[in-house]
C-alpha positions, 0 to 999 in steps of 0.5 A: 509506486507507493509499494516500492517506496514503502518497501525501501523504507522511504523517510518521506512516507513516515506519515503514512505509517501507523506507529506509536511511541513504543515502536521506536523503543526497540530499534528500527526493526519495528518501524521497518515491519510497519513499513512492510505491512503498509507496502503489502496493503498498497499492493492489495489496494492496487490489485483490487483497483486494477481488477475493479477497473477491468471489470467495470470496463468490460461491463461498460463494453457490454452495455454499448453493444 
């Protein structure tokens, strides 16, 4: 869900975007690209979380048998 909200440049999530003062000088495009980078990072993190969860679940099933 966070990926979607970062991808649509939600103003509520501005605190999660690593920006500096100079990023505001050239217009909103720099901020939008930072939002998209954070969105991509959320996608990677969620994917790793899912893979790790599935892997641990399979490991747990093997231990019970």
